[in-house]
TIVO-2410 file (N, C-alpha, C; in nm, 3 decimals):
# residues 186
REC num residu      c1      c2      c3 atome chaine
REC   1      X -14.916  -0.212  15.221     N      A
REC   1      X -15.054  -0.174  15.260    CA      A
REC   1      X -15.026  -0.066  15.393     C      A
REC   2      X -15.103  -0.011  15.428     N      A
REC   2      X -15.053   0.139  15.509    CA      A
REC   2      X -15.116   0.103  15.632     C      A
REC   3      X -15.114   0.228  15.730     N      A
REC   3      X -15.187   0.180  15.897    CA      A
REC   3      X -15.361   0.223  15.860     C      A
REC   4      X -15.365   0.093  15.948     N      A
REC   4      X -15.533   0.127  15.945    CA      A
REC   4      X -15.596   0.173  16.085     C      A
REC   5      X -15.731   0.201  16.085     N      A
REC   5      X -15.801   0.203  16.223    CA      A
REC   5      X -15.778   0.150  16.320     C      A
REC   6      X -15.783   0.008  16.293     N      A
REC   6      X -15.748  -0.102  16.386    CA      A
REC   6      X -15.610  -0.114  16.399     C      A
REC   7      X -15.520  -0.044  16.356     N      A
REC   7      X -15.349  -0.064  16.408    CA      A
REC   7      X -15.397   0.048  16.531     C      A
REC   8      X -15.486   0.173  16.476     N      A
REC   8      X -15.454   0.279  16.588    CA      A
REC   8      X -15.525   0.217  16.718     C      A
REC   9      X -15.652   0.172  16.709     N      A
REC   9      X -15.720   0.105  16.831    CA      A
REC   9      X -15.650   0.037  16.901     C      A
REC  10      X -15.530  -0.085  16.834     N      A
REC  10      X -15.461  -0.151  16.879    CA      A
REC  10      X -15.369  -0.096  16.992     C      A
REC  11      X -15.319   0.031  16.943     N      A
REC  11      X -15.229   0.097  17.020    CA      A
REC  11      X -15.287   0.175  17.114     C      A
REC  12      X -15.403   0.234  17.122     N      A
REC  12      X -15.472   0.280  17.201    CA      A
REC  12      X -15.502   0.226  17.287     C      A
REC  13      X -15.557   0.063  17.282     N      A
REC  13      X -15.612  -0.024  17.410    CA      A
REC  13      X -15.439  -0.093  17.483     C      A
REC  14      X -15.362  -0.090  17.407     N      A
REC  14      X -15.224  -0.150  17.462    CA      A
REC  14      X -15.211  -0.040  17.565     C      A
REC  15      X -15.198   0.077  17.530     N      A
REC  15      X -15.147   0.182  17.594    CA      A
REC  15      X -15.255   0.225  17.677     C      A
REC  16      X -15.379   0.200  17.683     N      A
REC  16      X -15.470   0.237  17.796    CA      A
REC  16      X -15.485   0.111  17.954     C      A
REC  17      X -15.480  -0.049  17.844     N      A
REC  17      X -15.444  -0.101  17.975    CA      A
REC  17      X -15.311  -0.076  18.040     C      A
REC  18      X -15.220  -0.074  18.023     N      A
REC  18      X -15.070  -0.084  18.030    CA      A
REC  18      X -15.077   0.059  18.186     C      A
REC  19      X -15.161   0.133  18.150     N      A
REC  19      X -15.195   0.262  18.202    CA      A
REC  19      X -15.301   0.244  18.305     C      A
REC  20      X -15.395   0.163  18.299     N      A
REC  20      X -15.490   0.090  18.425    CA      A
REC  20      X -15.399   0.069  18.537     C      A
REC  21      X -15.321  -0.060  18.445     N      A
REC  21      X -15.260  -0.188  18.566    CA      A
REC  21      X -15.146  -0.108  18.622     C      A
REC  22      X -15.086   0.008  18.569     N      A
REC  22      X -14.996   0.076  18.624    CA      A
REC  22      X -14.866   0.027  18.575     C      A
REC  23      X -14.832  -0.090  18.429     N      A
REC  23      X -14.772  -0.104  18.406    CA      A
REC  23      X -14.668   0.020  18.336     C      A
REC  24      X -14.520  -0.015  18.275     N      A
REC  24      X -14.443   0.063  18.227    CA      A
REC  24      X -14.506   0.114  18.093     C      A
REC  25      X -14.537   0.233  18.068     N      A
REC  25      X -14.548   0.281  17.928    CA      A
REC  25      X -14.406   0.334  17.848     C      A
REC  26      X -14.297   0.241  17.846     N      A
REC  26      X -14.166   0.281  17.803    CA      A
REC  26      X -14.207   0.254  17.672     C      A
REC  27      X -14.133   0.340  17.577     N      A
REC  27      X -14.150   0.348  17.437    CA      A
REC  27      X -14.317   0.346  17.385     C      A
REC  28      X -14.404   0.399  17.476     N      A
REC  28      X -14.513   0.467  17.424    CA      A
REC  28      X -14.532   0.564  17.347     C      A
REC  29      X -14.411   0.637  17.364     N      A
REC  29      X -14.412   0.786  17.266    CA      A
REC  29      X -14.362   0.767  17.159     C      A
REC  30      X -14.267   0.654  17.131     N      A
REC  30      X -14.238   0.636  17.008    CA      A
REC  30      X -14.301   0.561  16.919     C      A
REC  31      X -14.384   0.482  17.003     N      A
REC  31      X -14.496   0.403  16.925    CA      A
REC  31      X -14.597   0.517  16.879     C      A
REC  32      X -14.645   0.583  16.989     N      A
REC  32      X -14.741   0.691  16.903    CA      A
REC  32      X -14.691   0.789  16.793     C      A
REC  33      X -14.574   0.841  16.830     N      A
REC  33      X -14.518   0.895  16.746    CA      A
REC  33      X -14.493   0.838  16.543     C      A
REC  34      X -14.478   0.706  16.525     N      A
REC  34      X -14.446   0.608  16.478    CA      A
REC  34      X -14.587   0.637  16.375     C      A
REC  35      X -14.658   0.556  16.458     N      A
REC  35      X -14.821   0.538  16.389    CA      A
REC  35      X -14.894   0.668  16.369     C      A
REC  36      X -14.863   0.772  16.413     N      A
REC  36      X -14.933   0.918  16.382    CA      A
REC  36      X -14.885   0.958  16.263     C      A
REC  37      X -14.736   0.931  16.229     N      A
REC  37      X -14.655   0.988  16.164    CA      A
REC  37      X -14.724   0.929  16.044     C      A
REC  38      X -14.704   0.767  16.045     N      A
REC  38      X -14.788   0.713  15.909    CA      A
REC  38      X -14.938   0.753  15.864     C      A
REC  39      X -15.005   0.779  15.973     N      A
REC  39      X -15.152   0.850  15.935    CA      A
REC  39      X -15.122   0.948  15.870     C      A
REC  40      X -15.044   1.067  15.948     N      A
REC  40      X -15.058   1.175  15.861    CA      A
REC  40      X -15.035   1.167  15.712     C      A
REC  41      X -14.906   1.103  15.665     N      A
REC  41      X -14.893   1.063  15.539    CA      A
REC  41      X -14.980   1.010  15.442     C      A
REC  42      X -15.070   0.976  15.488     N      A
REC  42      X -15.192   0.866  15.465    CA      A
REC  42      X -15.247   0.985  15.376     C      A
REC  43      X -15.257   1.113  15.382     N      A
REC  43      X -15.359   1.199  15.348    CA      A
REC  43      X -15.517   1.159  15.334     C      A
REC  44      X -15.558   1.072  15.457     N      A
REC  44      X -15.673   1.001  15.434    CA      A
REC  44      X -15.772   1.095  15.522     C      A
REC  45      X -15.845   1.246  15.491     N      A
REC  45      X -15.896   1.289  15.604    CA      A
REC  45      X -15.984   1.198  15.744     C      A
REC  46      X -16.033   1.110  15.697     N      A
REC  46      X -16.135   1.009  15.749    CA      A
REC  46      X -16.014   0.921  15.863     C      A
REC  47      X -15.928   0.901  15.837     N      A
REC  47      X -15.852   0.831  15.905    CA      A
REC  47      X -15.777   0.938  16.062     C      A
REC  48      X -15.690   1.038  15.946     N      A
REC  48      X -15.652   1.142  16.035    CA      A
REC  48      X -15.734   1.191  16.131     C      A
REC  49      X -15.865   1.209  16.128     N      A
REC  49      X -15.966   1.261  16.213    CA      A
REC  49      X -15.997   1.167  16.306     C      A
REC  50      X -15.995   1.043  16.297     N      A
REC  50      X -16.022   0.927  16.378    CA      A
REC  50      X -15.915   0.907  16.450     C      A
REC  51      X -15.815   0.905  16.418     N      A
REC  51      X -15.665   0.884  16.481    CA      A
REC  51      X -15.656   0.997  16.575     C      A
REC  52      X -15.689   1.147  16.526     N      A
REC  52      X -15.656   1.276  16.631    CA      A
REC  52      X -15.775   1.230  16.739     C      A
REC  53      X -15.910   1.187  16.723     N      A
REC  53      X -16.008   1.170  16.827    CA      A
REC  53      X -15.922   1.065  16.932     C      A
REC  54      X -15.889   0.951  16.850     N      A
REC  54      X -15.855   0.795  16.968    CA      A
REC  54      X -15.703   0.887  17.050     C      A
REC  55      X -15.681   0.961  16.984     N      A
REC  55      X -15.500   1.007  17.091    CA      A
REC  55      X -15.600   1.094  17.168     C      A
REC  56      X -15.667   1.170  17.147     N      A
REC  56      X -15.756   1.266  17.288    CA      A
REC  56      X -15.846   1.179  17.396     C      A
REC  57      X -15.895   1.097  17.315     N      A
REC  57      X -15.936   0.968  17.410    CA      A
REC  57      X -15.819   0.910  17.465     C      A
REC  58      X -15.708   0.862  17.434     N      A
REC  58      X -15.616   0.770  17.521    CA      A
REC  58      X -15.546   0.896  17.616     C      A
REC  59      X -15.530   1.033  17.585     N      A
REC  59      X -15.508   1.136  17.655    CA      A
REC  59      X -15.606   1.143  17.813     C      A
REC  60      X -15.704   1.097  17.767     N      A
REC  60      X -15.800   1.115  17.852    CA      A
REC  60      X -15.809   0.981  17.964     C      A
REC  61      X -15.801   0.893  17.895     N      A
REC  61      X -15.768   0.758  17.985    CA      A
REC  61      X -15.601   0.773  18.063     C      A
REC  62      X -15.528   0.849  18.010     N      A
REC  62      X -15.407   0.842  18.093    CA      A
REC  62      X -15.436   0.926  18.225     C      A
REC  63      X -15.475   1.031  18.176     N      A
REC  63      X -15.516   1.135  18.339    CA      A
REC  63      X -15.616   1.057  18.417     C      A
REC  64      X -15.694   1.007  18.364     N      A
REC  64      X -15.831   0.923  18.457    CA      A
REC  64      X -15.758   0.798  18.559     C      A
REC  65      X -15.620   0.749  18.475     N      A
REC  65      X -15.553   0.633  18.549    CA      A
REC  65      X -15.427   0.708  18.622     C      A
REC  66      X -15.446   0.861  18.637     N      A
REC  66      X -15.307   0.908  18.711    CA      A
REC  66      X -15.161   0.892  18.656     C      A
REC  67      X -15.169   0.841  18.519     N      A
REC  67      X -15.014   0.827  18.462    CA      A
REC  67      X -15.005   0.974  18.488     C      A
REC  68      X -14.848   0.960  18.489     N      A
REC  68      X -14.809   1.103  18.463    CA      A
REC  68      X -14.686   1.065  18.375     C      A
REC  69      X -14.652   0.990  18.301     N      A
REC  69      X -14.573   0.966  18.180    CA      A
REC  69      X -14.563   1.109  18.096     C      A
REC  70      X -14.460   1.218  18.134     N      A
REC  70      X -14.456   1.300  18.075    CA      A
REC  70      X -14.416   1.330  17.926     C      A
REC  71      X -14.338   1.234  17.909     N      A
REC  71      X -14.260   1.195  17.771    CA      A
REC  71      X -14.402   1.144  17.690     C      A
REC  72      X -14.475   1.079  17.684     N      A
REC  72      X -14.575   0.985  17.597    CA      A
REC  72      X -14.660   1.117  17.635     C      A
REC  73      X -14.688   1.195  17.740     N      A
REC  73      X -14.812   1.333  17.715    CA      A
REC  73      X -14.765   1.410  17.584     C      A
REC  74      X -14.671   1.461  17.632     N      A
REC  74      X -14.589   1.510  17.517    CA      A
REC  74      X -14.603   1.531  17.362     C      A
REC  75      X -14.564   1.371  17.373     N      A
REC  75      X -14.526   1.285  17.243    CA      A
REC  75      X -14.739   1.284  17.187     C      A
REC  76      X -14.829   1.270  17.276     N      A
REC  76      X -14.960   1.277  17.228    CA      A
REC  76      X -15.012   1.400  17.202     C      A
REC  77      X -14.967   1.504  17.292     N      A
REC  77      X -14.989   1.704  17.239    CA      A
REC  77      X -14.929   1.705  17.121     C      A
REC  78      X -14.804   1.643  17.085     N      A
REC  78      X -14.754   1.684  16.970    CA      A
REC  78      X -14.782   1.645  16.818     C      A
REC  79      X -14.852   1.527  16.898     N      A
REC  79      X -14.867   1.376  16.736    CA      A
REC  79      X -15.075   1.483  16.732     C      A
REC  80      X -15.125   1.500  16.812     N      A
REC  80      X -15.258   1.595  16.793    CA      A
REC  80      X -15.247   1.685  16.701     C      A
REC  81      X -15.157   1.776  16.733     N      A
REC  81      X -15.090   1.893  16.679    CA      A
REC  81      X -15.087   1.862  16.512     C      A
REC  82      X -14.992   1.763  16.511     N      A
REC  82      X -14.956   1.712  16.341    CA      A
REC  82      X -15.054   1.666  16.284     C      A
REC  83      X -15.124   1.586  16.352     N      A
REC  83      X -15.259   1.537  16.296    CA      A
REC  83      X -15.341   1.629  16.228     C      A
REC  84      X -15.385   1.774  16.335     N      A
REC  84      X -15.486   1.831  16.277    CA      A
REC  84      X -15.415   1.952  16.162     C      A
REC  85      X -15.290   1.973  16.147     N      A
REC  85      X -15.238   2.005  16.033    CA      A
REC  85      X -15.238   1.920  15.927     C      A
REC  86      X -15.224   1.805  15.980     N      A
REC  86      X -15.197   1.701  15.835    CA      A
REC  86      X -15.345   1.691  15.775     C      A
REC  87      X -15.484   1.703  15.894     N      A
REC  87      X -15.621   1.696  15.847    CA      A
REC  87      X -15.640   1.792  15.771     C      A
REC  88      X -15.615   1.964  15.799     N      A
REC  88      X -15.609   2.102  15.708    CA      A
REC  88      X -15.581   2.052  15.572     C      A
REC  89      X -15.435   2.008  15.538     N      A
REC  89      X -15.405   1.972  15.408    CA      A
REC  89      X -15.475   1.886  15.350     C      A
REC  90      X -15.486   1.786  15.390     N      A
REC  90      X -15.606   1.680  15.343    CA      A
REC  90      X -15.733   1.768  15.287     C      A
REC  91      X -15.782   1.805  15.381     N      A
REC  91      X -15.884   1.884  15.316    CA      A
REC  91      X -15.863   1.982  15.235     C      A
REC  92      X -15.764   2.087  15.221     N      A
REC  92      X -15.730   2.177  15.129    CA      A
REC  92      X -15.717   2.099  14.967     C      A
REC  93      X -15.631   1.957  14.986     N      A
REC  93      X -15.597   1.907  14.872    CA      A
REC  93      X -15.737   1.873  14.791     C      A
REC  94      X -15.854   1.803  14.906     N      A
REC  94      X -15.947   1.759  14.858    CA      A
REC  94      X -16.010   1.874  14.769     C      A
REC  95      X -16.080   1.987  14.826     N      A
REC  95      X -16.106   2.111  14.793    CA      A
REC  95      X -16.036   2.148  14.639     C      A
REC  96      X -15.934   2.143  14.655     N      A
REC  96      X -15.833   2.186  14.536    CA      A
REC  96      X -15.890   2.106  14.437     C      A
REC  97      X -15.881   1.988  14.421     N      A
REC  97      X -15.903   1.859  14.364    CA      A
REC  97      X -16.027   1.854  14.284     C      A
REC  98      X -16.124   1.928  14.395     N      A
REC  98      X -16.286   1.932  14.328    CA      A
REC  98      X -16.314   2.062  14.271     C      A
REC  99      X -16.223   2.159  14.295     N      A
REC  99      X -16.236   2.297  14.187    CA      A
REC  99      X -16.175   2.259  14.035     C      A
REC 100      X -16.055   2.193  14.079     N      A
REC 100      X -16.012   2.187  13.960    CA      A
REC 100      X -16.089   2.092  13.840     C      A
REC 101      X -16.119   1.978  13.909     N      A
REC 101      X -16.259   1.900  13.857    CA      A
REC 101      X -16.378   2.006  13.772     C      A
REC 102      X -16.408   2.117  13.845     N      A
REC 102      X -16.555   2.177  13.822    CA      A
REC 102      X -16.471   2.253  13.709     C      A
REC 103      X -16.357   2.304  13.703     N      A
REC 103      X -16.306   2.395  13.610    CA      A
REC 103      X -16.284   2.337  13.476     C      A
REC 104      X -16.254   2.224  13.490     N      A
REC 104      X -16.165   2.119  13.386    CA      A
REC 104      X -16.357   2.082  13.320     C      A
REC 105      X -16.412   2.053  13.406     N      A
REC 105      X -16.576   2.043  13.326    CA      A
REC 105      X -16.605   2.163  13.263     C      A
REC 106      X -16.590   2.254  13.338     N      A
REC 106      X -16.650   2.380  13.266    CA      A
REC 106      X -16.582   2.412  13.139     C      A
REC 107      X -16.437   2.429  13.115     N      A
REC 107      X -16.376   2.428  13.009    CA      A
REC 107      X -16.414   2.317  12.893     C      A
REC 108      X -16.406   2.186  12.936     N      A
REC 108      X -16.464   2.128  12.828    CA      A
REC 108      X -16.624   2.175  12.764     C      A
REC 109      X -16.716   2.225  12.801     N      A
REC 109      X -16.835   2.274  12.788    CA      A
REC 109      X -16.842   2.393  12.720     C      A
REC 110      X -16.723   2.519  12.788     N      A
REC 110      X -16.703   2.570  12.691    CA      A
REC 110      X -16.663   2.557  12.533     C      A
REC 111      X -16.583   2.495  12.548     N      A
REC 111      X -16.502   2.443  12.407    CA      A
REC 111      X -16.625   2.390  12.360     C      A
REC 112      X -16.733   2.306  12.390     N      A
REC 112      X -16.800   2.259  12.318    CA      A
REC 112      X -16.901   2.363  12.256     C      A
REC 113      X -16.938   2.421  12.324     N      A
REC 113      X -17.033   2.550  12.292    CA      A
REC 113      X -16.979   2.652  12.171     C      A
REC 114      X -16.827   2.657  12.188     N      A
REC 114      X -16.749   2.753  12.080    CA      A
REC 114      X -16.733   2.675  11.984     C      A
REC 115      X -16.780   2.571  11.973     N      A
REC 115      X -16.812   2.483  11.808    CA      A
REC 115      X -16.934   2.523  11.732     C      A
REC 116      X -16.972   2.600  11.828     N      A
REC 116      X -17.098   2.627  11.719    CA      A
REC 116      X -17.050   2.776  11.677     C      A
REC 117      X -16.989   2.863  11.711     N      A
REC 117      X -16.922   3.002  11.707    CA      A
REC 117      X -16.903   3.082  11.792     C      A
REC 118      X -16.832   3.202  11.768     N      A
REC 118      X -16.813   3.289  11.858    CA      A
REC 118      X -16.908   3.316  11.950     C      A
REC 119      X -16.885   3.359  12.089     N      A
REC 119      X -16.975   3.416  12.177    CA      A
REC 119      X -16.912   3.520  12.286     C      A
REC 120      X -16.979   3.533  12.372     N      A
REC 120      X -16.921   3.635  12.469    CA      A
REC 120      X -16.953   3.533  12.598     C      A
REC 121      X -16.847   3.603  12.687     N      A
REC 121      X -16.861   3.541  12.828    CA      A
REC 121      X -17.005   3.545  12.894     C      A
REC 122      X -17.067   3.641  12.917     N      A
REC 122      X -17.161   3.675  12.961    CA      A
REC 122      X -17.304   3.567  12.901     C      A
REC 123      X -17.280   3.574  12.786     N      A
REC 123      X -17.390   3.482  12.688    CA      A
REC 123      X -17.360   3.320  12.708     C      A
REC 124      X -17.231   3.307  12.746     N      A
REC 124      X -17.214   3.147  12.758    CA      A
REC 124      X -17.236   3.143  12.930     C      A
REC 125      X -17.209   3.252  12.990     N      A
REC 125      X -17.239   3.176  13.138    CA      A
REC 125      X -17.393   3.188  13.123     C      A
REC 126      X -17.462   3.262  13.113     N      A
REC 126      X -17.641   3.231  13.082    CA      A
REC 126      X -17.664   3.081  13.056     C      A
REC 127      X -17.601   3.088  12.895     N      A
REC 127      X -17.661   2.940  12.833    CA      A
REC 127      X -17.563   2.817  12.962     C      A
REC 128      X -17.488   2.826  13.004     N      A
REC 128      X -17.434   2.677  13.084    CA      A
REC 128      X -17.490   2.719  13.194     C      A
REC 129      X -17.576   2.797  13.276     N      A
REC 129      X -17.603   2.832  13.380    CA      A
REC 129      X -17.500   2.825  13.487     C      A
REC 130      X -17.374   2.893  13.471     N      A
REC 130      X -17.287   2.918  13.587    CA      A
REC 130      X -17.262   3.093  13.563     C      A
REC 131      X -17.179   3.124  13.693     N      A
REC 131      X -17.125   3.234  13.707    CA      A
REC 131      X -17.068   3.288  13.646     C      A
REC 132      X -17.064   3.445  13.569     N      A
REC 132      X -16.992   3.493  13.487    CA      A
REC 132      X -16.845   3.513  13.548     C      A
REC 133      X -16.805   3.515  13.630     N      A
REC 133      X -16.662   3.521  13.671    CA      A
REC 133      X -16.596   3.333  13.647     C      A
REC 134      X -16.659   3.264  13.657     N      A
REC 134      X -16.648   3.146  13.645    CA      A
REC 134      X -16.576   3.112  13.481     C      A
REC 135      X -16.676   3.154  13.411     N      A
REC 135      X -16.680   3.148  13.280    CA      A
REC 135      X -16.535   3.268  13.245     C      A
REC 136      X -16.535   3.361  13.265     N      A
REC 136      X -16.420   3.437  13.262    CA      A
REC 136      X -16.296   3.376  13.309     C      A
REC 137      X -16.280   3.321  13.414     N      A
REC 137      X -16.185   3.234  13.470    CA      A
REC 137      X -16.131   3.141  13.370     C      A
REC 138      X -16.228   3.075  13.311     N      A
REC 138      X -16.208   2.971  13.242    CA      A
REC 138      X -16.157   2.998  13.104     C      A
REC 139      X -16.232   3.142  13.048     N      A
REC 139      X -16.155   3.187  12.937    CA      A
REC 139      X -16.053   3.229  12.912     C      A
REC 140      X -16.023   3.291  13.034     N      A
REC 140      X -15.837   3.362  13.006    CA      A
REC 140      X -15.769   3.195  13.018     C      A
REC 141      X -15.802   3.096  13.105     N      A
REC 141      X -15.730   2.980  13.140    CA      A
REC 141      X -15.716   2.912  12.957     C      A
REC 142      X -15.849   2.919  12.888     N      A
REC 142      X -15.830   2.890  12.753    CA      A
REC 142      X -15.751   2.972  12.642     C      A
REC 143      X -15.736   3.100  12.693     N      A
REC 143      X -15.636   3.150  12.589    CA      A
REC 143      X -15.524   3.141  12.602     C      A
REC 144      X -15.457   3.132  12.755     N      A
REC 144      X -15.334   3.090  12.783    CA      A
REC 144      X -15.281   2.937  12.718     C      A
REC 145      X -15.390   2.874  12.757     N      A
REC 145      X -15.342   2.749  12.698    CA      A
REC 145      X -15.355   2.740  12.537     C      A
REC 146      X -15.369   2.859  12.476     N      A
REC 146      X -15.362   2.865  12.321    CA      A
REC 146      X -15.500   2.765  12.211     C      A
REC 147      X -15.625   2.734  12.314     N      A
REC 147      X -15.709   2.690  12.243    CA      A
REC 147      X -15.842   2.764  12.237     C      A
REC 148      X -15.821   2.910  12.289     N      A
REC 148      X -15.928   3.002  12.237    CA      A
REC 148      X -15.871   3.130  12.184     C      A
REC 149      X -15.945   3.236  12.123     N      A
REC 149      X -15.867   3.333  12.076    CA      A
REC 149      X -15.969   3.452  12.055     C      A
REC 150      X -15.961   3.570  12.121     N      A
REC 150      X -16.031   3.668  12.076    CA      A
REC 150      X -16.085   3.710  11.971     C      A
REC 151      X -16.191   3.745  11.943     N      A
REC 151      X -16.210   3.772  11.771    CA      A
REC 151      X -16.297   3.924  11.802     C      A
REC 152      X -16.315   3.936  11.631     N      A
REC 152      X -16.404   4.060  11.635    CA      A
REC 152      X -16.525   4.035  11.641     C      A
REC 153      X -16.589   4.130  11.705     N      A
REC 153      X -16.768   4.076  11.747    CA      A
REC 153      X -16.824   4.088  11.593     C      A
REC 154      X -16.931   4.022  11.575     N      A
REC 154      X -17.005   4.071  11.446    CA      A
REC 154      X -17.028   4.157  11.427     C      A
REC 155      X -17.095   4.207  11.296     N      A
REC 155      X -17.116   4.308  11.260    CA      A
REC 155      X -17.246   4.365  11.333     C      A
REC 156      X -17.337   4.259  11.359     N      A
REC 156      X -17.470   4.270  11.405    CA      A
REC 156      X -17.492   4.309  11.565     C      A
REC 157      X -17.352   4.306  11.624     N      A
REC 157      X -17.363   4.348  11.801    CA      A
REC 157      X -17.305   4.504  11.815     C      A
REC 158      X -17.422   4.540  11.869     N      A
REC 158      X -17.428   4.680  11.912    CA      A
REC 158      X -17.335   4.711  12.008     C      A
REC 159      X -17.307   4.650  12.130     N      A
REC 159      X -17.199   4.653  12.213    CA      A
REC 159      X -17.036   4.645  12.154     C      A
REC 160      X -16.991   4.735  12.133     N      A
REC 160      X -16.859   4.707  12.094    CA      A
REC 160      X -16.748   4.723  12.154     C      A
REC 161      X -16.807   4.723  12.328     N      A
REC 161      X -16.702   4.694  12.439    CA      A
REC 161      X -16.695   4.558  12.453     C      A
REC 162      X -16.783   4.501  12.435     N      A
REC 162      X -16.842   4.331  12.502    CA      A
REC 162      X -16.652   4.277  12.386     C      A
REC 163      X -16.641   4.174  12.468     N      A
REC 163      X -16.535   4.089  12.415    CA      A
REC 163      X -16.563   3.971  12.372     C      A
REC 164      X -16.562   3.924  12.254     N      A
REC 164      X -16.622   3.783  12.181    CA      A
REC 164      X -16.483   3.690  12.149     C      A
REC 165      X -16.483   3.569  12.202     N      A
REC 165      X -16.370   3.455  12.137    CA      A
REC 165      X -16.455   3.346  12.091     C      A
REC 166      X -16.340   3.277  12.029     N      A
REC 166      X -16.448   3.186  11.929    CA      A
REC 166      X -16.278   3.085  11.961     C      A
REC 167      X -16.319   2.967  11.882     N      A
REC 167      X -16.161   2.848  11.908    CA      A
REC 167      X -16.083   2.919  11.818     C      A
REC 168      X -15.983   2.846  11.834     N      A
REC 168      X -15.852   2.951  11.725    CA      A
REC 168      X -15.862   2.857  11.570     C      A
REC 169      X -15.815   2.905  11.550     N      A
REC 169      X -15.847   2.859  11.390    CA      A
REC 169      X -15.799   2.671  11.385     C      A
REC 170      X -15.673   2.702  11.444     N      A
REC 170      X -15.635   2.557  11.410    CA      A
REC 170      X -15.705   2.457  11.479     C      A
REC 171      X -15.819   2.490  11.561     N      A
REC 171      X -15.881   2.364  11.641    CA      A
REC 171      X -16.021   2.357  11.573     C      A
REC 172      X -16.077   2.496  11.498     N      A
REC 172      X -16.182   2.459  11.390    CA      A
REC 172      X -16.141   2.357  11.276     C      A
REC 173      X -16.038   2.413  11.243     N      A
REC 173      X -15.964   2.305  11.138    CA      A
REC 173      X -15.966   2.164  11.165     C      A
REC 174      X -15.897   2.130  11.269     N      A
REC 174      X -15.926   2.007  11.329    CA      A
REC 174      X -16.040   1.935  11.347     C      A
REC 175      X -16.084   2.000  11.392     N      A
REC 175      X -16.232   1.996  11.415    CA      A
REC 175      X -16.331   1.957  11.320     C      A
REC 176      X -16.330   2.062  11.213     N      A
REC 176      X -16.362   2.012  11.103    CA      A
REC 176      X -16.317   1.880  11.018     C      A
REC 177      X -16.197   1.884  11.008     N      A
REC 177      X -16.128   1.756  10.956    CA      A
REC 177      X -16.155   1.634  11.024     C      A
REC 178      X -16.170   1.636  11.156     N      A
REC 178      X -16.245   1.503  11.247    CA      A
REC 178      X -16.380   1.475  11.201     C      A
REC 179      X -16.430   1.552  11.180     N      A
REC 179      X -16.610   1.536  11.164    CA      A
REC 179      X -16.627   1.466  11.026     C      A
REC 180      X -16.518   1.540  10.911     N      A
REC 180      X -16.526   1.501  10.804    CA      A
REC 180      X -16.484   1.346  10.761     C      A
REC 181      X -16.386   1.343  10.824     N      A
REC 181      X -16.305   1.144  10.850    CA      A
REC 181      X -16.435   1.096  10.879     C      A
REC 182      X -16.522   1.139  10.996     N      A
REC 182      X -16.580   1.025  11.051    CA      A
REC 182      X -16.699   1.020  10.962     C      A
REC 183      X -16.729   1.078  10.897     N      A
REC 183      X -16.848   1.099  10.782    CA      A
REC 183      X -16.786   1.021  10.672     C      A
REC 184      X -16.680   1.024  10.616     N      A
REC 184      X -16.612   0.946  10.521    CA      A
REC 184      X -16.600   0.805  10.540     C      A
REC 185      X -16.593   0.747  10.691     N      A
REC 185      X -16.589   0.634  10.711    CA      A
REC 185      X -16.721   0.525  10.726     C      A
REC 186      X -16.793   0.611  10.719     N      A
REC 186      X -16.930   0.568  10.713    CA      A
REC 186      X -17.019   0.491  10.618     C      A
***
């Protein structure tokens, strides 16, 4: 089990009490460093932000108590900076994960739409209700993955400049075989 907010609170309270009573804060810097290191490695943005706030609160309590333990203050400043960096990384990871999930969902929706036949990115963007740039990016990914391929536009298409895409032939055959197999089982 990792470090929890109650562990952070316990450390803050014990160091605050020691500072108020004039007791020695020897070892406080190591405790702060160890605890904040564990919190930073948790990659939990809420825990990191809460710990950083509590370290700032501890710094204020030390100042009000008139404690001049330079080693502990230095550790607090350094750990608040490292927690800030860890928070930024955790937030960036969450954003990247969300973007990946949205992109994967969009690619799945595109593949389903292309089961009906070839289409243009612009037409699919309108059909799926998303921005053309998202569809174009997903099309590039799907082409790179070998799941779709550019095709010749239908003869009825007036704009010869438009790019059309369809499922790769092997995907269409595979999808047709799956459908055929499922209807035979019934």
